[in-house]
N, C-alpha and C positions, 0 to 999 in steps of 0.2 A: 353350667347354666343354673341360675337360682331357681329353687322351687317356688318361691314367692313371686307373685306378679308385681306387688306394690309394697313399698315401705313408705310410711308417712312420718316424717320427722317434725315434732312439735315442740319448739322451745317455749317455755312458759315462765312467767314471773308474776306472782300474785294474781292468778286467774281462776280462783276456786269456783266461781259461779258458772263458768262457761265450759269446763272440762267435760262434764258428763254429756252435755248437748253435742259437743264436738265429736266425741268418741262415737256416739250413737249415729251421728250424721255420716261419718266416715264409714261405719259399718253398713249403714243402709245403702249407700252408694255402691260400695264394693260388692255387696251381696247381690244387688240388683244386676250388676255386670258380671257376676260369677268370677270375681277376681280374688285370688288368695292374697292376704294382706297382713301387715303388722303395723302397729302404731308404736312409735318410739317417743315418749314424753320425757323431756329433760327439764327438771325443775331447777331453775337458775337461782337457787338460794332464796326461795319465796319466804316471806315473813307471815303469810296468812296460813290458811289450812289447805293450801293446794296439794301438799304431799299426802295428806290424809285422804283427799278425794282420789288422788292417783292410786293409792293403796287399795281403795275400795274397787276402782276400776280394774286393777290388776287381778283381784279376786274374781271379778265377773268375767273378764275377757281371757284370762289365762295366758297361754303362749302367744296370743294375738297382740298382746301389749307388753312392751318392754318399758322400763322406767329407770331413770338415772336422776339422782339428787346431788347437787353440788352443796358443799358445806357453806358456801357464801356466794354472793352474786359476782360472776365472772364476766357476764355479758353474752349477747346473742351469738357472737362468733364462736365462743367456747362451747356453747350449747350445741351449735350446729356441728362443730368438729367432732364432739363425742357421739352425736346422733349419726353422723355419717360413718363413723367407725363401727357402730353397732348395726347399721342397716345391711340387710341381706336380700332385699327385693331386687328384681330385674330392673325396675324403674323406681326411682326414689323421688318423693315429693317433700317439699318443705311448705309449711303454712303456719301462720301465727295462731295463737290459742284464743284470741279474743272474738272469734266468730265473724270477723270482717272478711276473711278469706272463705270461699265456698268450696267444700269438698265436691259439689256437683261438677266442678271443672275437671276432676280426675280422669274420667274416661276419655274425653276429647284430647287432653294434654298427653295422656299416655299413648293414644293413637299417633299423635305427631312424632313421638319418639320411636315407637315400634314400627309403624307403617311408613312414615315419611322420612325416617332416617335422621331426625334431629339428635344432637348430643345433649342439648339443653333447651328447654322451653321456658321463657319468662312470662309471667302474667303482666298484663297491662291494664291498670285501673283507669280506663278512660274517664269514667264518671266516678269521682271520689266523694265519699261522704265525710269530708274533713273540712275544717275551717280554711278560709283563704290564707291565713297566716302560715299554714302548712303546705297548701297546694302550690302557691307561687314560688316560694323558695325551692320547692321540690322540682318544679319545671326548669328553673335555672340550673339547678344542680344536675339534672338529667341531661340538659343540653351540654353542659361542660363535660360530663362523662362521655357522651357520644363523641364530642369533638376530640377528646384526648385519646380515647380507646379505638375509635373507628368502628364500634359496634352499634348498629342501628336499632337500639332499644329505646322505647319511650319511658320505661319505668324500671330503672336498675334496682330500686329499693323495694319493689314488690316482694312481699314475703312468700307469695305463692309461686313456686317454681318447680319444674319437673326435670329430672336428670337421668341420663343413662347411667347404670350403676358404675361403670368404669370411670366416669367423670369424677364422681365424688370420692372415689378411692385414689385419684391421681392428683388431687389438689390439697393444699394446706390452708385452712381457714383459721386465722388467729387475729389478735388485736380487735379491730373493728372492721375487718375485711369482708364481712358478710354482705355488705352493700355491693362489692365488686367481684362476686363469684363469677359472673360472666366473663370479666376480664381475666381472672385467674384461669378460667377454663380455656379461654382463647390462647393465652400464652403457654398453656400446657399442651397445646396442639389440637384442641377440640374446636373446630371452626364452624360446625353446623349449629348455629345458635338462632333459635326462632323465638317468636313472640305470639301470644294469643290474648285477645281482649277478654278480660274476666270480670265477673260480677263482684262489686265491692259493696259491702253492707255497712250500715252505720253501727258504731259500737253499741252493743247491747248492755254490757255490764262494765262497771268501773270506769277508768279513764286511761288515757295513753301514758305509757311509761317513758316516753321519749320527749325531751324538751327541745328548745331552739338550739341548744348547744350541739345537737347532733349535726347541724349544717356545717359548723366550724370543723368538727371532727371529720365530717364527710370529705371536705376539701383536703384536709391534711392527709387523710387516708388515700385519697385519689393520687396525691403526689407520691405517697409511700408505695402504693401498689404498682404504679407505673415504674418507679425506680427498681423495686424489688423484682418485678417481672423481667426487666432487662438486665439488671446487674446484681440481683440478689445472690446468685451462686458464684459470681465472679466480680466482686467489688473492685478488684484491681483494674478491670477494664475501664471503669469510670474514673476513679481517683488516680490511677496510675497514668492514664492518658492525659487527663487534665493537668496533673502535676508535671508530667514530662513537657507539655507544651509551655507551661509557665516557666519551668526551669530553662528551657531553651530560649524563650523570649528574654528572660532576665540575663542569661549568660551572653547571648548575642549582643544585647544592648550594652552590657558592661564592656565587652570587647570593642564595640563601636565607639563608646565614649573614650576609652583609653587610647584606641588607635587614633582617634581624632586629635587628642592632645599630643601624641607623639609626632604626628604629621605636622602640626602647627609648630612644634618645637624645632623640627628639622629645617623647616622653611622660615623660621623666625617670624611667625605670624602671631597676631594678638591671641591670647588664650586665657582661659579661666582654669582655676584649679578643679580637678575632678570632683572634689567634695563640695564645690560651690554649685554644682549642676544638679537640679531636681531629678533629671532623668537618671542619674546614677543611683540615687536612693530608690527610685521606682524600680530599677532593675534589680537592686539588692533585695527589695521586698518580694519581687516576683520569684527570685531564686529561693528565698526562704519558704514562701508559700508553696512553691513547686515541690520542694523536698518534703514539706509536711504532708501535702496531699498524697505524694507517692508513698510515704510511710503509712498514712491512713489506709490506703488501699492494700498495702502489704499486711498490716495488722488485721484488716477486715478478712483477708484471705485465711490467715492463721486461725482467727476466731471461728470463721465459717467452717473450716475443716475440722476443728476440735470440738465444736458443739454438736450435740445430738439430743433428741427427745425434747425439742424446744417446747412443744405443747404438753404441759403437764398440769392437770387440774385435779384438785383434791375432791374426789368423789366420796360423798358421805354414805350413800346407800345405793344399791342397785337391785332391781327386782327382775 
């Protein structure tokens, strides 16, 4: 059992103005609730003075604050992965560093995990202080994610989430998969996934670091996480099965075409050369594609078994 009640993982990129306020806010909430806590700040290759601010906070907070600095910008998923690896709290929170997520939600969300038995609680920003150009694509995106995953969450991409510790130690977050941690958790066997409506504040400093391209990436990632959740450990199940079906289709069709010609020859019926029939070439194509898909699955299995330590990020400093 962890001695710490709460770990708060904060990925940040060029958020120098908000870090001191955020740390003080977290401390105020946790102290009022008498919760032992740690703050884990991951500087994702900031180009402003964010790391200098983090160093000052480290000197002020001591062991209550951990800090990791990447040598370049790897993305939010990489920051969360390293933050989860360092977290020691019984309950682990994630929140953005821009002060749009409220640390005041920590006690209630923690109680949902500790007292109500949830494995994961996701925030729901019912009232968002974002322009319509971000809200409406997000609604459509969340609808699609609910439809594909079967998880009834309104806001998959909310940065404010709360996890039981063994959840974040059991999943791998890489690429741009931070949007789909609830899906990763579900396929890892954690089915108690809840939701809480949370306060969303207007951005106080700076500007959003995410553009419209994240919607395109979001849908590509949704396809990836769905595939990886089902077949990531055994790609042969997907490619091998599909390849076998295509090979059988092509093989049986070829036999049918050749048998039809032999039958017509025996009974002296009008016939066409096998090579004049489009169905024959379709069958040959199916055989070739079937073999290629089967080999792709086989190679995927070899690569999967040979690979290790996929998530390696160059950490420049650690406090």
